[in-house]
C-alpha positions in Angstrom: 0.0 0.0 0.0 1.3 3.4 -1.0 1.6 6.2 1.6 0.0 9.0 -0.4 1.0 12.5 0.8 -0.8 14.6 -1.8 -3.4 14.1 -4.4 -3.5 17.3 -6.5 -6.6 18.3 -8.6 -4.2 19.2 -11.4 -0.4 18.7 -11.8 2.5 19.5 -14.0 6.1 18.3 -14.0 8.8 21.0 -14.1 12.4 20.5 -15.2 15.0 22.5 -13.3 18.5 22.9 -14.8 20.1 21.9 -18.1 19.9 18.7 -20.1 23.2 17.5 -18.6 22.2 18.2 -15.0 18.6 18.5 -14.3 16.0 17.6 -11.7 12.3 17.2 -11.9 9.5 18.3 -9.5 5.8 18.0 -9.3 3.8 21.2 -9.1 0.4 20.3 -7.8 -2.6 22.7 -7.6 -6.0 22.6 -6.0 -9.1 24.7 -6.3 -10.4 26.1 -3.1 -13.9 26.0 -1.9 -16.1 28.4 0.1 -14.1 28.2 3.3 -10.6 27.7 1.9 -8.5 29.2 -0.9 -6.7 27.8 -3.9 -3.4 26.2 -3.0 -0.3 24.7 -4.6 2.6 22.6 -3.6 6.0 21.9 -5.2 7.5 18.5 -4.2 11.1 18.1 -3.1 12.2 16.5 -6.3 11.2 13.2 -8.0 13.2 10.1 -7.0 10.9 7.4 -8.3 7.8 7.0 -10.5 5.2 4.3 -10.6 1.8 4.0 -12.3 -1.4 2.1 -12.2 -4.4 2.2 -14.5 -5.5 5.7 -13.5 -2.6 7.4 -11.7 1.1 8.2 -11.6 2.8 8.1 -8.3 5.7 10.5 -7.9 8.0 9.9 -4.9 10.1 12.8 -3.5 13.3 13.2 -1.7 11.4 14.1 1.5 9.5 10.8 1.4 6.3 12.2 0.0 4.2 10.5 -2.6 2.1 12.5 -5.0 -0.8 10.6 -6.5 -1.5 12.3 -9.9 -4.5 11.3 -12.1 -3.3 10.6 -15.6 -6.1 12.9 -17.0 -5.2 15.7 -14.6 -2.1 17.2 -16.3 -2.3 21.0 -16.2 -2.8 23.9 -13.8 -6.0 24.2 -11.7 -6.5 27.9 -11.3 -5.2 31.3 -12.5 -3.8 31.8 -9.0 -1.7 28.6 -9.3 -0.6 29.6 -12.9 0.5 33.0 -11.6 2.6 31.3 -8.8 4.2 28.9 -11.3 4.9 31.8 -13.8 6.6 33.7 -10.9 8.7 30.7 -9.9 9.9 30.3 -13.5 10.6 34.0 -14.2 12.6 34.5 -10.9 14.6 31.2 -11.0 18.3 31.8 -11.4 18.5 28.7 -13.6 16.4 27.3 -16.4 13.0 26.1 -15.3 10.4 24.7 -17.8 7.1 22.9 -17.8 7.3 19.5 -19.5 5.0 18.5 -22.3 2.0 16.4 -21.3 3.0 13.7 -23.8 6.2 13.0 -21.9 6.8 9.3 -21.0 6.8 9.9 -17.3 8.1 6.4 -16.5 11.3 7.2 -18.5 11.8 10.6 -17.0 14.5 9.6 -14.6 16.4 7.3 -16.9 19.7 8.4 -18.5 18.8 6.9 -22.0 
């Protein structure tokens, strides 16, 4: 049984660094309701990826596990999009959002 830390409404994978030295992180976003606001989280860095029929499971350096629905790639709200745009624009190194057609299971391989 997986120890799920987060289950974002929507998610994207960002690549940090150059092709020769890069890391990958999950940027998860949630739409708030009447009593709580929109929120986002950036995981500590992907160390392992698994999948089942409906979801990908991204494990982080901190021990977290993000359960991400295969149909949920994207950003949930304009607030979350603004946060991610700000992260990308202020980063001192290259940060990019990966294409939704990426083969996630091969993301960490050195092929």
